[in-house]
C-alpha positions in Angstrom: 112.8 194.8 224.4 115.3 193.5 221.7 112.6 194.2 218.9 111.7 197.6 220.4 115.5 198.6 220.2 115.6 197.1 216.5 112.5 199.4 215.3 113.2 202.8 213.1 111.5 205.3 215.4 112.7 208.2 213.6 111.0 206.8 210.4 108.2 206.1 212.6 107.7 209.4 214.1 108.1 211.2 210.8 105.5 209.3 209.4 103.2 209.9 212.4 104.1 214.0 212.0 103.6 213.9 208.3 100.1 212.2 208.5 99.1 214.7 211.0 100.2 217.7 209.1 98.3 216.2 205.7 95.3 215.6 207.9 95.2 218.9 209.7 95.8 220.4 206.1 93.0 218.6 204.7 90.6 219.1 207.5 91.2 222.8 207.2 90.5 222.5 203.5 87.6 220.7 204.1 86.2 223.4 206.5 86.7 226.2 204.2 85.2 224.4 201.5 82.4 224.0 203.9 82.1 227.3 204.9 82.3 228.7 201.4 79.9 226.5 200.1 82.3 225.4 197.2 80.8 222.7 194.6 83.1 220.3 192.8 82.1 218.5 189.8 78.3 219.5 190.5 78.5 218.0 194.0 76.7 219.4 196.9 79.2 221.5 199.3 78.5 218.6 201.9 79.6 215.9 199.5 82.2 218.1 198.4 83.6 218.3 201.9 83.3 214.6 202.4 85.5 214.1 198.9 88.0 216.6 200.0 88.2 214.6 203.3 88.5 211.2 201.5 91.2 212.6 199.3 93.0 213.6 202.4 93.1 210.2 203.9 94.3 208.7 200.5 96.8 211.5 200.0 98.0 210.7 203.8 98.2 206.9 202.2 99.8 207.6 199.3 102.3 210.2 201.1 103.1 207.4 203.6 103.7 204.7 201.0 106.0 207.2 199.1 107.8 208.0 202.0 108.3 204.2 202.9 109.2 203.4 199.7 111.8 206.0 199.4 113.3 205.1 202.6 113.2 201.1 202.8 114.0 198.9 199.9 112.0 196.3 201.8 108.6 198.3 201.8 109.3 199.0 198.1 109.9 195.5 197.3 106.8 194.5 199.4 104.5 197.0 197.3 106.0 196.6 193.9 107.7 193.1 193.8 105.6 190.9 196.4 104.2 188.6 193.8 107.8 187.9 192.3 109.0 187.7 196.0 106.3 185.0 196.5 107.3 183.0 193.6 110.8 183.5 194.6 110.0 182.4 198.1 108.0 179.5 196.8 110.9 178.6 194.5 113.5 178.6 197.3 111.1 177.0 199.6 111.1 174.3 196.9 114.7 174.4 196.5 114.9 174.3 200.3 112.8 171.2 200.5 114.7 169.4 198.0 118.1 170.4 199.5 117.0 169.1 202.8 115.8 165.7 201.1 119.2 165.8 199.2 120.9 166.4 202.4 118.9 163.5 204.3 119.8 161.5 201.2 123.2 162.5 201.4 123.2 161.6 205.2 122.0 158.4 204.4 124.4 157.8 201.6 127.6 159.1 204.3 126.4 156.8 206.8 126.3 154.0 204.0 129.6 155.1 203.0 131.0 155.3 206.7 129.7 151.8 206.9 131.7 150.9 203.8 134.6 152.7 204.7 134.8 150.9 208.2 134.4 147.7 206.4 137.1 148.6 203.7 139.3 149.8 206.5 138.8 146.1 208.1 139.4 144.5 204.9 142.6 146.8 204.4 143.7 146.1 207.5 143.3 142.2 206.6 145.0 142.7 203.2 147.8 144.7 204.8 148.3 141.8 207.4 147.9 139.3 204.5 150.6 141.5 202.4 153.0 141.4 205.4 152.8 137.5 205.7 153.1 137.5 201.7 156.2 139.8 201.9 157.7 137.2 204.5 156.9 134.3 202.2 158.3 136.2 199.3 161.5 137.0 201.1 161.6 133.5 202.0 160.9 132.6 198.4 163.5 134.9 197.3 166.5 133.5 199.3 165.4 130.0 198.1 165.4 131.4 194.7 168.8 132.8 195.3 169.9 129.6 196.8 168.6 127.8 193.9 170.3 130.0 191.6 173.7 129.6 193.2 173.1 125.8 193.0 172.4 126.1 189.4 175.1 128.4 188.7 177.5 125.7 190.5 175.9 123.1 188.4 176.5 125.1 185.3 179.9 125.4 186.1 180.1 121.8 187.0 178.3 120.9 183.7 180.7 123.1 181.7 183.7 121.5 183.3 182.1 118.1 182.5 181.6 119.1 179.0 185.2 120.2 178.7 186.4 117.0 180.2 184.1 115.2 177.6 185.3 117.4 174.7 188.8 116.4 176.1 188.3 112.8 176.3 186.6 113.0 173.1 189.5 114.6 171.4 191.6 112.2 173.2 189.8 109.6 171.8 189.8 110.6 168.5 193.6 111.2 168.7 194.0 107.6 169.9 191.5 106.5 167.2 193.7 108.2 164.6 196.8 106.8 166.7 195.2 103.2 166.1 194.6 103.7 162.7 198.2 104.9 162.2 199.6 102.1 164.1 197.5 99.5 161.9 198.4 101.3 158.9 202.0 101.3 160.1 201.4 97.5 161.0 200.1 96.7 157.3 203.0 98.7 155.7 205.5 96.9 158.0 204.1 93.5 157.2 204.2 94.7 153.4 207.8 95.8 153.9 208.6 92.3 155.9 207.2 90.6 152.9 209.2 92.8 150.6 212.1 92.4 152.6 211.9 88.6 152.7 211.5 88.6 149.1 214.3 91.2 148.4 216.5 88.9 151.0 215.6 86.0 148.8 216.7 87.9 145.8 219.7 89.3 147.5 221.3 86.0 147.7 221.4 86.1 143.8 221.5 89.7 143.5 223.4 93.2 144.1 221.9 96.1 146.3 222.7 99.1 144.4 220.9 102.1 146.2 219.6 101.8 149.7 216.3 103.4 151.0 216.8 107.1 152.4 220.0 107.4 150.5 220.5 111.0 148.7 221.6 110.1 145.2 221.5 113.9 143.8 220.6 117.3 144.9 220.7 120.6 143.6 219.4 124.2 143.9 216.8 126.3 142.3 217.3 130.1 142.4 214.4 132.3 143.5 211.8 132.9 140.5 212.7 129.5 138.9 209.7 128.6 136.2 208.6 125.1 135.4 210.9 124.9 132.6 213.8 125.6 135.1 212.4 122.9 137.2 212.7 120.2 134.5 216.1 121.1 133.3 217.1 120.8 137.1 215.3 117.6 137.3 217.1 116.2 134.3 220.5 117.4 135.3 220.1 115.7 138.9 218.6 112.5 137.3 222.0 112.3 135.3 224.0 113.0 138.3 221.9 110.2 140.4 222.7 107.8 137.4 226.8 108.6 137.6 226.4 108.3 141.5 224.6 104.8 141.0 227.1 103.7 138.1 229.9 103.9 140.6 228.0 101.3 142.9 227.7 98.8 140.0 229.7 95.6 139.2 232.0 96.2 136.4 230.2 95.4 133.1 226.9 95.9 134.7 224.5 98.6 133.1 223.5 101.7 135.1 219.9 101.4 136.5 216.8 103.7 135.5 216.1 106.6 137.9 212.3 106.8 138.2 210.7 110.0 139.4 206.8 109.9 140.2 204.6 111.6 137.7 203.3 114.1 140.3 206.5 115.0 142.0 206.7 117.6 139.2 203.6 119.2 140.1 204.1 119.2 144.1 207.2 120.9 143.7 205.5 123.4 141.3 202.9 124.0 144.2 205.8 124.4 146.7 207.6 126.9 144.3 204.3 128.9 144.2 204.0 129.0 148.0 207.8 130.0 148.4 208.1 132.2 145.5 211.0 134.5 145.7 213.2 132.3 147.8 215.9 129.9 147.0 214.8 126.2 147.2 216.8 123.0 146.9 215.8 119.6 145.5 216.9 116.4 146.5 216.5 112.8 144.9 216.0 110.3 147.8 215.8 106.3 147.1 212.1 105.3 148.3 213.3 101.4 148.5 216.3 99.6 148.6 217.2 98.7 144.6 218.8 95.5 143.3 220.9 94.9 140.3 218.6 94.8 137.4 215.7 96.9 139.0 215.0 100.6 138.5 215.8 103.0 141.3 212.7 104.7 142.5 213.2 108.0 144.0 211.2 110.7 145.4 211.6 114.7 144.8 212.0 116.4 148.1 211.8 120.1 147.9 213.2 122.3 150.8 213.6 125.9 151.8 217.4 126.8 151.0 219.0 129.5 153.0 222.9 130.6 153.0 224.5 129.5 156.0 228.0 130.3 155.5 230.2 132.3 153.1 232.9 131.0 151.1 236.2 130.8 152.8 234.3 131.4 156.4 236.4 130.1 159.5 234.1 128.0 161.0 236.4 126.8 164.1 240.0 127.0 165.2 241.9 125.0 167.7 245.3 124.5 169.1 246.7 120.9 169.3 249.6 119.9 171.5 253.0 119.1 169.8 254.6 116.0 168.8 251.0 113.8 169.0 251.0 110.0 168.1 249.6 109.3 164.9 246.5 107.5 166.4 246.0 110.4 168.8 246.2 113.0 166.0 243.7 111.1 164.0 241.2 110.8 167.1 241.8 114.8 167.8 241.1 115.8 164.2 237.8 113.6 164.0 236.4 115.0 167.1 237.3 118.6 166.1 235.5 118.0 162.6 232.5 116.4 164.4 232.4 119.5 166.4 232.3 121.7 163.4 229.8 119.2 161.8 227.5 119.4 165.0 227.5 123.3 164.9 226.9 123.3 161.3 223.7 121.2 161.6 222.7 123.3 164.8 222.9 126.3 162.3 220.8 124.7 159.6 222.9 122.7 157.3 220.9 119.3 156.7 222.6 115.8 157.5 222.6 113.1 154.9 219.3 111.1 155.9 221.4 107.8 155.5 224.8 108.2 157.0 223.9 111.1 159.3 227.2 112.9 157.9 226.9 116.8 157.5 229.7 117.7 155.6 232.8 116.2 153.9 236.6 116.9 153.7 239.5 115.5 151.2 241.1 112.5 152.5 244.5 114.0 151.3 243.8 117.2 153.5 243.0 115.4 156.5 246.2 112.9 156.0 248.1 116.2 155.8 246.7 117.5 159.0 247.7 114.0 160.7 251.2 114.5 159.3 251.3 118.0 160.7 250.4 117.4 164.2 252.5 114.2 164.5 255.7 116.4 162.7 255.6 119.4 164.8 257.7 120.1 167.6 255.4 123.0 168.7 251.7 123.2 169.3 249.7 123.8 166.2 246.7 125.8 165.6 244.4 124.6 163.1 241.3 126.3 161.5 238.3 124.6 159.6 237.7 126.8 156.3 234.5 126.3 153.9 235.6 125.7 150.2 232.5 127.6 148.9 229.1 129.0 150.0 227.1 126.6 152.2 223.5 126.4 151.8 220.8 124.6 153.8 221.1 121.5 152.0 224.8 121.2 152.1 227.0 119.2 152.1 229.6 121.3 154.3 232.8 121.2 152.2 235.6 122.1 154.3 239.5 122.1 154.3 242.0 122.3 156.9 244.1 125.4 157.3 247.3 124.7 158.7 250.4 126.9 159.0 253.4 126.4 156.7 256.4 124.3 158.3 
């Protein structure tokens, strides 16, 4: 029933009707030809009627095929492209077979792949479990590494501290070694000095010390910008003053000893002047060792930076003394007053005499006059210490006492 419902009944009935019409027309045409005794192509009327009947059947078939071809693509394809369709069907059948085989192969490969996938999933699970275990082990190792790094950092700090201690100990050892060498050199020097002193003491019994070690026998300034010629002139002048100073210590009738300056002294002072260019410099001739009568006096030349400490006429200190002082008390009070002035001057930069430790000097008559005023005055007396001229670093601090007129 489903097939009957799908059939094109209108087309079928149209074909039946058309065939009936064509058959009827052919039969009528054949009967007329037979009655009229018409002959076609020299055939007998009977045979001509048969030809017309056959032609009518052929026409029915042609009309049927034409109508079917005009109304149906499938019939047209079956009539005119059957072999091509058959070839296509054969090719498609072959392709379908190949596709089926390929599909079967794909199914087989899919099955195999599913097996491999299951195996890989199993291996992946095992790998994930192993990775989890490895992660735990790695975390533990990281903790161990961090702990080891902390210990290494602490060890590095301890190593640096030990190296610092080692360097410090090495420095101290080197310093102690230098001190030891210095002490050994001092010991050797002292031994030589002791021997020299012993020999000098033996000579002292028969000789006379004209200059003591460390004694300043002469000093003088060099103004800023002094050159080598000025240095040599100043040195000759200082040597002359040193001989004059030494002459005062000689017994009557004894010749004045020579003053000997080391050859390298001038070059050393010139280097000092170059390093202190533009500054005022003072020079000192200092006795290197005790000199006996009849010996040359060995001196060293000491340059030092010279600065102005006090202006001329500067009041260094003032003090009020009580009235009618005793002579001894007045001398003691003035000595303490002058000593305090000298200490203040030394604190401000005036150099002391390396042998006596004195900073300055005052005229004995001026000091005696001050004592006299203190003992004779019935009232308290104010005294001031005043500089006699400009005072520089090398000194000496030359001062006078300024007292009021009586």
